[in-house]
N, CA, C and O atoms as CSV, one atom per row, in Angstrom:
chain,resi,resn,atom,element,x,y,z
A,1,MET,N,N,1.402,0.963,15.140
A,1,MET,CA,C,2.669,0.706,14.562
A,1,MET,C,C,3.824,1.318,15.216
A,1,MET,O,O,4.974,0.950,14.974
A,2,LEU,N,N,3.504,2.332,16.117
A,2,LEU,CA,C,4.606,3.104,16.777
A,2,LEU,C,C,5.066,2.237,17.959
A,2,LEU,O,O,4.292,1.789,18.804
A,3,ASN,N,N,6.393,2.038,17.944
A,3,ASN,CA,C,7.086,1.396,19.056
A,3,ASN,C,C,7.475,2.539,20.024
A,3,ASN,O,O,8.205,3.470,19.683
A,4,GLN,N,N,6.946,2.403,21.228
A,4,GLN,CA,C,7.145,3.575,22.215
A,4,GLN,C,C,8.620,3.732,22.571
A,4,GLN,O,O,8.993,4.765,23.128
A,5,ALA,N,N,9.417,2.818,22.295
A,5,ALA,CA,C,10.930,2.924,22.535
A,5,ALA,C,C,11.610,3.740,21.421
A,5,ALA,O,O,12.738,4.195,21.610
A,6,GLU,N,N,10.956,3.936,20.270
A,6,GLU,CA,C,11.566,4.652,19.202
A,6,GLU,C,C,11.869,6.158,19.504
A,6,GLU,O,O,11.063,6.825,20.153
A,7,THR,N,N,12.917,6.632,19.078
A,7,THR,CA,C,13.310,8.082,19.255
A,7,THR,C,C,12.538,8.957,18.327
A,7,THR,O,O,12.390,8.653,17.143
A,8,LEU,N,N,12.033,10.073,18.869
A,8,LEU,CA,C,11.296,11.080,18.102
A,8,LEU,C,C,12.274,12.126,17.683
A,8,LEU,O,O,13.120,12.513,18.489
A,9,TYR,N,N,12.212,12.614,16.463
A,9,TYR,CA,C,13.046,13.690,15.983
A,9,TYR,C,C,12.230,14.848,15.598
A,9,TYR,O,O,11.108,14.649,15.134
A,10,PRO,N,N,12.692,16.060,15.747
A,10,PRO,CA,C,11.993,17.276,15.421
A,10,PRO,C,C,11.728,17.393,13.913
A,10,PRO,O,O,12.537,16.945,13.102
A,11,SER,N,N,10.621,17.983,13.554
A,11,SER,CA,C,10.349,18.252,12.093
A,11,SER,C,C,10.392,19.757,11.881
A,11,SER,O,O,10.374,20.558,12.816
A,12,LEU,N,N,10.447,20.084,10.641
A,12,LEU,CA,C,10.382,21.481,10.247
A,12,LEU,C,C,8.903,21.989,10.208
A,12,LEU,O,O,8.649,23.190,10.112
A,13,THR,N,N,7.976,21.057,10.283
A,13,THR,CA,C,6.544,21.232,10.249
A,13,THR,C,C,5.916,21.312,11.651
A,13,THR,O,O,6.110,20.385,12.437
A,14,PRO,N,N,5.174,22.370,12.000
A,14,PRO,CA,C,4.507,22.481,13.331
A,14,PRO,C,C,3.522,21.232,13.453
A,14,PRO,O,O,2.884,20.836,12.478
A,15,LEU,N,N,3.443,20.673,14.636
A,15,LEU,CA,C,2.619,19.632,14.989
A,15,LEU,C,C,3.118,18.295,14.387
A,15,LEU,O,O,2.381,17.309,14.383
A,16,ALA,N,N,4.287,18.269,13.914
A,16,ALA,CA,C,4.846,17.024,13.325
A,16,ALA,C,C,6.085,16.585,14.002
A,16,ALA,O,O,6.887,17.423,14.416
A,17,VAL,N,N,6.294,15.254,14.144
A,17,VAL,CA,C,7.522,14.706,14.697
A,17,VAL,C,C,7.937,13.618,13.751
A,17,VAL,O,O,7.108,13.135,12.980
A,18,GLN,N,N,9.178,13.214,13.776
A,18,GLN,CA,C,9.713,12.126,12.911
A,18,GLN,C,C,10.182,10.927,13.683
A,18,GLN,O,O,10.788,11.073,14.744
A,19,VAL,N,N,9.915,9.735,13.174
A,19,VAL,CA,C,10.411,8.534,13.722
A,19,VAL,C,C,11.184,7.848,12.730
A,19,VAL,O,O,10.752,7.763,11.580
A,20,ARG,N,N,12.399,7.298,13.095
A,20,ARG,CA,C,13.309,6.660,12.110
A,20,ARG,C,C,13.537,7.603,10.972
A,20,ARG,O,O,13.626,7.155,9.829
A,21,TRP,N,N,13.643,8.948,11.231
A,21,TRP,CA,C,13.854,9.888,10.122
A,21,TRP,C,C,14.543,11.092,10.823
A,21,TRP,O,O,13.905,11.966,11.410
A,22,LYS,N,N,15.958,11.065,10.710
A,22,LYS,CA,C,16.675,12.001,11.537
A,22,LYS,C,C,16.848,13.366,10.921
A,22,LYS,O,O,16.989,14.344,11.655
A,23,VAL,N,N,16.845,13.480,9.586
A,23,VAL,CA,C,17.046,14.781,8.866
A,23,VAL,C,C,15.732,15.575,9.060
A,23,VAL,O,O,14.648,15.149,8.660
A,24,PRO,N,N,15.897,16.762,9.701
A,24,PRO,CA,C,14.722,17.616,9.779
A,24,PRO,C,C,13.962,17.875,8.450
A,24,PRO,O,O,14.568,18.338,7.484
A,25,THR,N,N,12.724,17.599,8.400
A,25,THR,CA,C,11.944,17.510,7.083
A,25,THR,C,C,10.700,18.383,7.210
A,25,THR,O,O,10.169,18.553,8.307
A,26,GLU,N,N,10.258,18.906,6.151
A,26,GLU,CA,C,9.017,19.610,6.063
A,26,GLU,C,C,7.987,18.817,5.304
A,26,GLU,O,O,8.247,18.265,4.235
A,27,PHE,N,N,6.763,18.775,5.914
A,27,PHE,CA,C,5.628,18.011,5.248
A,27,PHE,C,C,4.594,18.977,4.895
A,27,PHE,O,O,3.741,19.283,5.728
A,28,PRO,N,N,4.604,19.521,3.627
A,28,PRO,CA,C,3.790,20.607,3.305
A,28,PRO,C,C,2.299,20.379,3.361
A,28,PRO,O,O,1.532,21.324,3.546
A,29,ALA,N,N,1.867,19.111,3.200
A,29,ALA,CA,C,0.404,18.899,3.236
A,29,ALA,C,C,-0.105,18.564,4.650
A,29,ALA,O,O,-1.309,18.395,4.845
A,30,CYS,N,N,0.777,18.469,5.607
A,30,CYS,CA,C,0.426,18.157,7.013
A,30,CYS,C,C,-0.550,19.294,7.568
A,30,CYS,O,O,-0.218,20.475,7.461
A,31,PRO,N,N,-1.590,18.977,8.079
A,31,PRO,CA,C,-2.436,20.054,8.687
A,31,PRO,C,C,-1.716,20.790,9.762
A,31,PRO,O,O,-0.871,20.233,10.463
A,32,ASP,N,N,-2.063,22.100,9.899
A,32,ASP,CA,C,-1.431,22.967,10.877
A,32,ASP,C,C,-2.230,23.115,12.123
A,32,ASP,O,O,-1.903,23.926,12.990
A,33,GLU,N,N,-3.279,22.339,12.229
A,33,GLU,CA,C,-3.982,22.219,13.456
A,33,GLU,C,C,-4.695,20.870,13.627
A,33,GLU,O,O,-5.133,20.269,12.646
A,34,PHE,N,N,-4.802,20.423,14.812
A,34,PHE,CA,C,-5.320,19.094,15.160
A,34,PHE,C,C,-6.870,19.113,15.303
A,34,PHE,O,O,-7.425,19.848,16.119
A,35,THR,N,N,-7.498,18.330,14.531
A,35,THR,CA,C,-8.973,18.100,14.589
A,35,THR,C,C,-9.218,16.618,14.622
A,35,THR,O,O,-8.325,15.793,14.428
A,36,ASP,N,N,-10.565,16.296,14.895
A,36,ASP,CA,C,-10.991,14.915,15.008
A,36,ASP,C,C,-10.754,14.134,13.727
A,36,ASP,O,O,-10.460,12.940,13.783
A,37,ASP,N,N,-10.878,14.792,12.552
A,37,ASP,CA,C,-10.702,14.273,11.150
A,37,ASP,C,C,-9.307,14.598,10.576
A,37,ASP,O,O,-9.165,14.610,9.353
A,38,ALA,N,N,-8.310,14.853,11.366
A,38,ALA,CA,C,-6.995,15.350,10.987
A,38,ALA,C,C,-6.375,14.395,9.870
A,38,ALA,O,O,-5.963,14.861,8.807
A,39,LEU,N,N,-6.334,13.128,10.148
A,39,LEU,CA,C,-5.831,12.186,9.115
A,39,LEU,C,C,-6.546,12.175,7.880
A,39,LEU,O,O,-5.935,12.096,6.814
A,40,LEU,N,N,-7.843,12.252,7.937
A,40,LEU,CA,C,-8.663,12.341,6.717
A,40,LEU,C,C,-8.358,13.623,5.931
A,40,LEU,O,O,-8.255,13.580,4.705
A,41,LEU,N,N,-8.207,14.796,6.644
A,41,LEU,CA,C,-7.897,15.974,5.972
A,41,LEU,C,C,-6.388,15.891,5.332
A,41,LEU,O,O,-6.133,16.364,4.225
A,42,TYR,N,N,-5.488,15.282,6.098
A,42,TYR,CA,C,-4.179,15.055,5.545
A,42,TYR,C,C,-4.212,14.244,4.254
A,42,TYR,O,O,-3.617,14.606,3.239
A,43,GLU,N,N,-4.949,13.113,4.344
A,43,GLU,CA,C,-4.956,12.204,3.172
A,43,GLU,C,C,-5.615,12.870,1.994
A,43,GLU,O,O,-5.306,12.511,0.858
A,44,SER,N,N,-6.507,13.821,2.197
A,44,SER,CA,C,-7.196,14.505,1.021
A,44,SER,C,C,-6.223,15.514,0.381
A,44,SER,O,O,-6.436,15.923,-0.761
A,45,ARG,N,N,-5.176,15.914,1.087
A,45,ARG,CA,C,-4.215,16.875,0.528
A,45,ARG,C,C,-3.117,16.162,-0.242
A,45,ARG,O,O,-2.323,16.824,-0.911
A,46,LEU,N,N,-3.039,14.848,-0.174
A,46,LEU,CA,C,-1.948,14.151,-0.817
A,46,LEU,C,C,-2.374,13.617,-2.124
A,46,LEU,O,O,-2.959,12.536,-2.188
A,47,SER,N,N,-2.102,14.342,-3.197
A,47,SER,CA,C,-2.522,13.870,-4.519
A,47,SER,C,C,-1.275,13.400,-5.277
A,47,SER,O,O,-0.164,13.783,-4.912
A,48,PHE,N,N,-1.431,12.593,-6.305
A,48,PHE,CA,C,-0.372,12.073,-7.079
A,48,PHE,C,C,0.559,13.193,-7.628
A,48,PHE,O,O,0.122,14.144,-8.277
A,49,GLY,N,N,1.758,13.031,-7.351
A,49,GLY,CA,C,2.762,13.980,-7.808
A,49,GLY,C,C,3.017,15.161,-6.926
A,49,GLY,O,O,3.975,15.898,-7.163
A,50,SER,N,N,2.165,15.392,-5.862
A,50,SER,CA,C,2.347,16.432,-4.942
A,50,SER,C,C,3.506,16.136,-4.064
A,50,SER,O,O,3.896,14.981,-3.894
A,51,ILE,N,N,4.088,17.219,-3.478
A,51,ILE,CA,C,5.226,17.040,-2.522
A,51,ILE,C,C,4.675,16.486,-1.234
A,51,ILE,O,O,3.730,17.015,-0.649
A,52,PHE,N,N,5.309,15.382,-0.802
A,52,PHE,CA,C,4.970,14.801,0.556
A,52,PHE,C,C,5.940,15.338,1.516
A,52,PHE,O,O,5.554,15.867,2.558
A,53,ALA,N,N,7.276,15.220,1.193
A,53,ALA,CA,C,8.335,15.650,2.100
A,53,ALA,C,C,9.444,16.304,1.456
A,53,ALA,O,O,9.748,15.998,0.303
A,54,ARG,N,N,10.114,17.235,2.145
A,54,ARG,CA,C,11.338,17.823,1.582
A,54,ARG,C,C,12.264,18.326,2.646
A,54,ARG,O,O,11.850,18.849,3.681
A,55,ASN,N,N,13.519,18.154,2.362
A,55,ASN,CA,C,14.537,18.569,3.275
A,55,ASN,C,C,15.761,18.996,2.442
A,55,ASN,O,O,15.686,19.126,1.220
A,56,GLN,N,N,16.875,19.206,3.134
A,56,GLN,CA,C,18.047,19.707,2.514
A,56,GLN,C,C,18.650,18.761,1.572
A,56,GLN,O,O,19.442,19.172,0.725
A,57,LEU,N,N,18.325,17.492,1.659
A,57,LEU,CA,C,18.906,16.337,0.875
A,57,LEU,C,C,17.940,15.926,-0.244
A,57,LEU,O,O,18.410,15.572,-1.325
A,58,SER,N,N,16.641,15.952,-0.046
A,58,SER,CA,C,15.774,15.358,-1.045
A,58,SER,C,C,14.325,15.938,-1.047
A,58,SER,O,O,13.942,16.680,-0.143
A,59,THR,N,N,13.591,15.600,-2.022
A,59,THR,CA,C,12.135,15.844,-2.046
A,59,THR,C,C,11.439,14.655,-2.460
A,59,THR,O,O,11.844,14.067,-3.463
A,60,SER,N,N,10.394,14.202,-1.788
A,60,SER,CA,C,9.674,13.033,-2.223
A,60,SER,C,C,8.313,13.360,-2.634
A,60,SER,O,O,7.665,14.172,-1.974
A,61,LEU,N,N,7.798,12.766,-3.726
A,61,LEU,CA,C,6.506,13.016,-4.316
A,61,LEU,C,C,5.580,11.864,-4.057
A,61,LEU,O,O,6.012,10.715,-3.964
A,62,VAL,N,N,4.322,12.161,-3.943
A,62,VAL,CA,C,3.288,11.208,-3.661
A,62,VAL,C,C,3.054,10.355,-4.852
A,62,VAL,O,O,2.829,10.877,-5.944
A,63,VAL,N,N,3.098,9.020,-4.691
A,63,VAL,CA,C,2.635,8.072,-5.737
A,63,VAL,C,C,1.173,7.542,-5.383
A,63,VAL,O,O,0.278,7.459,-6.224
A,64,ASP,N,N,1.042,7.211,-4.111
A,64,ASP,CA,C,-0.292,6.655,-3.629
A,64,ASP,C,C,-0.356,6.904,-2.189
A,64,ASP,O,O,0.643,7.236,-1.552
A,65,ARG,N,N,-1.551,6.745,-1.646
A,65,ARG,CA,C,-1.764,6.864,-0.173
A,65,ARG,C,C,-2.993,6.072,0.144
A,65,ARG,O,O,-3.910,5.890,-0.657
A,66,ASN,N,N,-2.947,5.599,1.408
A,66,ASN,CA,C,-4.111,4.754,1.952
A,66,ASN,C,C,-4.351,5.097,3.351
A,66,ASN,O,O,-3.448,5.006,4.182
A,67,LEU,N,N,-5.544,5.492,3.650
A,67,LEU,CA,C,-6.026,5.676,4.973
A,67,LEU,C,C,-6.837,4.453,5.507
A,67,LEU,O,O,-7.935,4.142,5.045
A,68,LYS,N,N,-6.202,3.779,6.531
A,68,LYS,CA,C,-6.801,2.599,7.143
A,68,LYS,C,C,-6.941,2.753,8.562
A,68,LYS,O,O,-5.919,2.757,9.249
A,69,ASP,N,N,-8.149,2.890,9.132
A,69,ASP,CA,C,-8.386,3.158,10.532
A,69,ASP,C,C,-7.639,4.362,10.998
A,69,ASP,O,O,-7.989,5.439,10.516
A,70,ASP,N,N,-6.666,4.345,11.859
A,70,ASP,CA,C,-5.896,5.529,12.337
A,70,ASP,C,C,-4.479,5.535,11.813
A,70,ASP,O,O,-3.562,6.045,12.457
A,71,ASP,N,N,-4.306,4.946,10.606
A,71,ASP,CA,C,-2.994,4.904,9.926
A,71,ASP,C,C,-3.117,5.410,8.577
A,71,ASP,O,O,-3.949,4.950,7.795
A,72,LEU,N,N,-2.293,6.372,8.269
A,72,LEU,CA,C,-2.111,6.961,6.824
A,72,LEU,C,C,-0.788,6.334,6.235
A,72,LEU,O,O,0.281,6.510,6.819
A,73,ILE,N,N,-0.866,5.668,5.180
A,73,ILE,CA,C,0.323,5.057,4.620
A,73,ILE,C,C,0.521,5.815,3.325
A,73,ILE,O,O,-0.444,6.066,2.602
A,74,VAL,N,N,1.751,6.183,3.019
A,74,VAL,CA,C,2.053,6.986,1.857
A,74,VAL,C,C,3.289,6.397,1.062
A,74,VAL,O,O,4.393,6.249,1.586
A,75,LEU,N,N,3.025,6.101,-0.147
A,75,LEU,CA,C,4.092,5.604,-1.092
A,75,LEU,C,C,4.590,6.780,-1.885
A,75,LEU,O,O,3.809,7.538,-2.461
A,76,THR,N,N,5.956,6.935,-1.913
A,76,THR,CA,C,6.564,8.055,-2.520
A,76,THR,C,C,7.703,7.699,-3.483
A,76,THR,O,O,8.201,6.574,-3.464
A,77,HIS,N,N,8.108,8.643,-4.312
A,77,HIS,CA,C,9.196,8.560,-5.293
A,77,HIS,C,C,10.060,9.838,-5.016
A,77,HIS,O,O,9.580,10.963,-4.873
A,78,PHE,N,N,11.307,9.547,-4.963
A,78,PHE,CA,C,12.255,10.714,-4.767
A,78,PHE,C,C,12.392,11.439,-6.160
A,78,PHE,O,O,12.568,10.809,-7.203
A,79,ALA,N,N,12.298,12.788,-6.096
A,79,ALA,CA,C,12.629,13.663,-7.287
A,79,ALA,C,C,14.060,13.656,-7.428
A,79,ALA,O,O,14.781,13.776,-6.438
A,80,GLY,N,N,14.542,13.519,-8.642
A,80,GLY,CA,C,16.058,13.631,-8.922
A,80,GLY,C,C,16.584,12.243,-8.837
A,80,GLY,O,O,15.806,11.289,-8.853
A,81,ASP,N,N,17.888,12.087,-8.745
A,81,ASP,CA,C,18.606,10.854,-8.723
A,81,ASP,C,C,18.801,10.382,-7.247
A,81,ASP,O,O,19.163,11.166,-6.370
A,82,ALA,N,N,18.540,9.046,-7.011
A,82,ALA,CA,C,18.764,8.448,-5.761
A,82,ALA,C,C,19.017,6.940,-5.987
A,82,ALA,O,O,18.439,6.353,-6.901
A,83,ILE,N,N,19.832,6.344,-5.204
A,83,ILE,CA,C,20.112,4.832,-5.352
A,83,ILE,C,C,18.780,4.099,-5.049
A,83,ILE,O,O,18.412,3.191,-5.794
A,84,LYS,N,N,18.052,4.474,-3.973
A,84,LYS,CA,C,16.878,3.875,-3.657
A,84,LYS,C,C,15.761,5.051,-3.992
A,84,LYS,O,O,15.652,6.023,-3.245
A,85,ASN,N,N,15.018,4.902,-5.060
A,85,ASN,CA,C,14.106,5.945,-5.474
A,85,ASN,C,C,12.758,5.876,-4.893
A,85,ASN,O,O,11.940,6.740,-5.208
A,86,TRP,N,N,12.433,4.905,-4.050
A,86,TRP,CA,C,11.092,4.664,-3.634
A,86,TRP,C,C,11.132,4.637,-2.116
A,86,TRP,O,O,12.122,4.205,-1.527
A,87,ALA,N,N,10.052,5.099,-1.474
A,87,ALA,CA,C,9.950,5.071,0.034
A,87,ALA,C,C,8.511,4.900,0.340
A,87,ALA,O,O,7.636,5.154,-0.488
A,88,VAL,N,N,8.256,4.433,1.632
A,88,VAL,CA,C,6.981,4.314,2.283
A,88,VAL,C,C,7.122,4.999,3.614
A,88,VAL,O,O,8.128,4.896,4.315
A,89,ALA,N,N,6.051,5.707,3.924
A,89,ALA,CA,C,5.945,6.447,5.204
A,89,ALA,C,C,4.611,6.069,5.907
A,89,ALA,O,O,3.589,5.831,5.264
A,90,HIS,N,N,4.671,6.030,7.140
A,90,HIS,CA,C,3.452,5.800,8.009
A,90,HIS,C,C,3.180,7.038,8.852
A,90,HIS,O,O,4.079,7.555,9.515
A,91,ILE,N,N,2.010,7.484,8.827
A,91,ILE,CA,C,1.644,8.676,9.646
A,91,ILE,C,C,0.463,8.219,10.643
A,91,ILE,O,O,-0.519,7.568,10.287
A,92,SER,N,N,0.705,8.635,11.854
A,92,SER,CA,C,-0.364,8.334,12.817
A,92,SER,C,C,-0.349,9.557,13.776
A,92,SER,O,O,0.556,10.384,13.670
A,93,ILE,N,N,-1.311,9.692,14.692
A,93,ILE,CA,C,-1.441,10.787,15.569
A,93,ILE,C,C,-1.270,10.263,17.022
A,93,ILE,O,O,-1.969,9.339,17.438
A,94,HIS,N,N,-0.363,10.847,17.755
A,94,HIS,CA,C,-0.178,10.471,19.173
A,94,HIS,C,C,-0.037,11.806,19.924
A,94,HIS,O,O,0.691,12.701,19.494
A,95,ASP,N,N,-0.710,11.912,20.992
A,95,ASP,CA,C,-0.614,13.149,21.857
A,95,ASP,C,C,-0.737,14.414,21.076
A,95,ASP,O,O,-0.014,15.364,21.377
A,96,GLY,N,N,-1.587,14.501,20.104
A,96,GLY,CA,C,-1.804,15.742,19.302
A,96,GLY,C,C,-0.757,16.094,18.312
A,96,GLY,O,O,-0.708,17.203,17.779
A,97,LEU,N,N,0.098,15.114,18.071
A,97,LEU,CA,C,1.197,15.378,17.055
A,97,LEU,C,C,1.158,14.316,15.890
A,97,LEU,O,O,0.824,13.154,16.121
A,98,PHE,N,N,1.475,14.710,14.751
A,98,PHE,CA,C,1.546,13.764,13.571
A,98,PHE,C,C,2.866,13.127,13.589
A,98,PHE,O,O,3.885,13.799,13.430
A,99,HIS,N,N,2.895,11.795,13.785
A,99,HIS,CA,C,4.077,11.057,13.838
A,99,HIS,C,C,4.332,10.514,12.432
A,99,HIS,O,O,3.560,9.711,11.909
A,100,HIS,N,N,5.408,10.960,11.850
A,100,HIS,CA,C,5.852,10.567,10.417
A,100,HIS,C,C,7.000,9.534,10.683
A,100,HIS,O,O,8.095,9.803,11.177
A,101,ARG,N,N,6.579,8.363,10.290
A,101,ARG,CA,C,7.541,7.213,10.548
A,101,ARG,C,C,8.125,6.678,9.161
A,101,ARG,O,O,7.380,6.235,8.288
A,102,SER,N,N,9.393,6.744,9.033
A,102,SER,CA,C,9.968,6.142,7.838
A,102,SER,C,C,9.865,4.589,7.803
A,102,SER,O,O,10.331,3.904,8.713
A,103,GLU,N,N,9.301,4.115,6.831
A,103,GLU,CA,C,9.033,2.655,6.645
A,103,GLU,C,C,10.061,2.134,5.685
A,103,GLU,O,O,9.774,1.110,5.065
A,104,PHE,N,N,11.178,2.686,5.491
A,104,PHE,CA,C,12.280,2.260,4.650
A,104,PHE,C,C,12.215,2.893,3.233
A,104,PHE,O,O,11.210,3.457,2.801
A,105,THR,N,N,13.359,2.749,2.562
A,105,THR,CA,C,13.536,3.129,1.164
A,105,THR,C,C,13.706,1.896,0.332
A,105,THR,O,O,14.067,0.863,0.896
A,106,PHE,N,N,13.474,1.907,-0.985
A,106,PHE,CA,C,13.445,0.707,-1.733
A,106,PHE,C,C,14.099,0.894,-3.131
A,106,PHE,O,O,13.946,1.938,-3.766
A,107,PHE,N,N,14.796,-0.103,-3.564
A,107,PHE,CA,C,15.393,-0.077,-4.891
A,107,PHE,C,C,14.319,-0.047,-6.061
A,107,PHE,O,O,14.462,0.656,-7.062
A,108,SER,N,N,13.290,-0.832,-5.850
A,108,SER,CA,C,12.377,-1.021,-6.847
A,108,SER,C,C,10.831,-0.535,-6.434
A,108,SER,O,O,10.436,-0.577,-5.269
A,109,LEU,N,N,10.081,-0.106,-7.458
A,109,LEU,CA,C,8.686,0.132,-7.157
A,109,LEU,C,C,7.944,-1.090,-6.574
A,109,LEU,O,O,7.113,-0.964,-5.675
A,110,LYS,N,N,8.272,-2.259,-7.117
A,110,LYS,CA,C,7.598,-3.396,-6.655
A,110,LYS,C,C,7.904,-3.659,-5.112
A,110,LYS,O,O,7.006,-4.009,-4.346
A,111,GLY,N,N,9.166,-3.478,-4.715
A,111,GLY,CA,C,9.524,-3.583,-3.331
A,111,GLY,C,C,8.761,-2.609,-2.463
A,111,GLY,O,O,8.268,-2.975,-1.396
A,112,ALA,N,N,8.656,-1.319,-2.933
A,112,ALA,CA,C,8.023,-0.283,-2.108
A,112,ALA,C,C,6.476,-0.627,-2.137
A,112,ALA,O,O,5.807,-0.587,-1.104
A,113,LEU,N,N,5.960,-0.954,-3.321
A,113,LEU,CA,C,4.454,-1.249,-3.357
A,113,LEU,C,C,4.119,-2.442,-2.471
A,113,LEU,O,O,3.055,-2.443,-1.853
A,114,LYS,N,N,4.977,-3.461,-2.379
A,114,LYS,CA,C,4.744,-4.591,-1.584
A,114,LYS,C,C,4.641,-4.246,-0.157
A,114,LYS,O,O,3.759,-4.740,0.545
A,115,HIS,N,N,5.543,-3.388,0.312
A,115,HIS,CA,C,5.498,-2.916,1.771
A,115,HIS,C,C,4.230,-2.018,2.011
A,115,HIS,O,O,3.527,-2.098,3.019
A,116,PHE,N,N,4.025,-1.161,0.974
A,116,PHE,CA,C,2.841,-0.237,1.103
A,116,PHE,C,C,1.552,-1.186,1.259
A,116,PHE,O,O,0.733,-0.974,2.153
A,117,CYS,N,N,1.426,-2.155,0.419
A,117,CYS,CA,C,0.258,-3.057,0.457
A,117,CYS,C,C,0.183,-3.880,1.742
A,117,CYS,O,O,-0.912,-4.123,2.249
A,118,GLU,N,N,1.312,-4.307,2.270
A,118,GLU,CA,C,1.289,-5.095,3.486
A,118,GLU,C,C,0.841,-4.188,4.659
A,118,GLU,O,O,0.134,-4.659,5.550
A,119,LEU,N,N,1.219,-2.964,4.673
A,119,LEU,CA,C,0.822,-2.005,5.778
A,119,LEU,C,C,-0.696,-1.691,5.603
A,119,LEU,O,O,-1.394,-1.427,6.582
A,120,ALA,N,N,-1.196,-1.726,4.319
A,120,ALA,CA,C,-2.499,-1.469,4.100
A,120,ALA,C,C,-3.449,-2.714,4.294
A,120,ALA,O,O,-4.674,-2.625,4.203
A,121,GLY,N,N,-2.800,-3.835,4.558
A,121,GLY,CA,C,-3.542,-5.119,4.754
A,121,GLY,C,C,-3.741,-5.939,3.548
A,121,GLY,O,O,-4.640,-6.780,3.533
A,122,GLU,N,N,-2.936,-5.748,2.496
A,122,GLU,CA,C,-3.019,-6.371,1.195
A,122,GLU,C,C,-1.775,-7.209,1.003
A,122,GLU,O,O,-0.827,-7.052,1.773
A,123,ASP,N,N,-1.724,-8.099,0.011
A,123,ASP,CA,C,-0.459,-8.932,-0.258
A,123,ASP,C,C,-0.186,-8.725,-1.715
A,123,ASP,O,O,-1.086,-8.785,-2.553
A,124,LEU,N,N,1.106,-8.473,-2.019
A,124,LEU,CA,C,1.644,-8.277,-3.417
A,124,LEU,C,C,2.536,-9.406,-3.940
A,124,LEU,O,O,2.562,-9.646,-5.147
A,125,GLY,N,N,3.253,-10.091,-3.080
A,125,GLY,CA,C,4.173,-11.118,-3.402
A,125,GLY,C,C,5.691,-10.620,-3.165
A,125,GLY,O,O,5.952,-9.554,-2.607
A,126,ASP,N,N,6.597,-11.459,-3.624
A,126,ASP,CA,C,8.030,-11.184,-3.428
A,126,ASP,C,C,8.577,-10.226,-4.377
A,126,ASP,O,O,8.056,-10.091,-5.484
A,127,SER,N,N,9.686,-9.491,-3.984
A,127,SER,CA,C,10.469,-8.601,-4.852
A,127,SER,C,C,11.895,-8.694,-4.479
A,127,SER,O,O,12.241,-9.316,-3.475
A,128,ILE,N,N,12.759,-8.073,-5.284
A,128,ILE,CA,C,14.255,-8.167,-5.007
A,128,ILE,C,C,14.612,-7.564,-3.724
A,128,ILE,O,O,15.624,-7.954,-3.141
A,129,ASP,N,N,13.811,-6.574,-3.193
A,129,ASP,CA,C,14.101,-5.904,-1.970
A,129,ASP,C,C,13.868,-6.776,-0.783
A,129,ASP,O,O,14.289,-6.384,0.305
A,130,ASP,N,N,13.199,-7.996,-0.880
A,130,ASP,CA,C,13.091,-8.901,0.158
A,130,ASP,C,C,14.477,-9.676,0.398
A,130,ASP,O,O,14.675,-10.306,1.437
A,131,TYR,N,N,15.355,-9.592,-0.565
A,131,TYR,CA,C,16.593,-10.322,-0.487
A,131,TYR,C,C,17.839,-9.406,-0.333
A,131,TYR,O,O,18.950,-9.935,-0.294
A,132,CYS,N,N,17.715,-8.142,-0.250
A,132,CYS,CA,C,18.804,-7.161,-0.146
A,132,CYS,C,C,18.857,-6.558,1.163
A,132,CYS,O,O,19.715,-5.713,1.418
């Protein structure tokens, strides 16, 4: 899913970089060392309600996650008030780094869930976010 032309941004977490995610962000559950089962370990640390990402602007909490092949997909909800309360992130490993790619923010849970399901290889149907 990583487009090689996309810009990589530094993260506050060692071994992590960000794609389509400019604000330096910490990923507390991200493993601090690279192993053969690093994505499986990462996925096991993401439980409902735990902090997925935090920076000076926001904190996002885990709603769901799905590990499919070499892709970890995470559905999150922003703590506090936000215009778009929902987000989806994609994590993959390239050159020994965890690439955290923002897969957009969403007005509705249904919109976020639809994108989450699409990335996981499932279909949920239409939502308002398809037309905004």
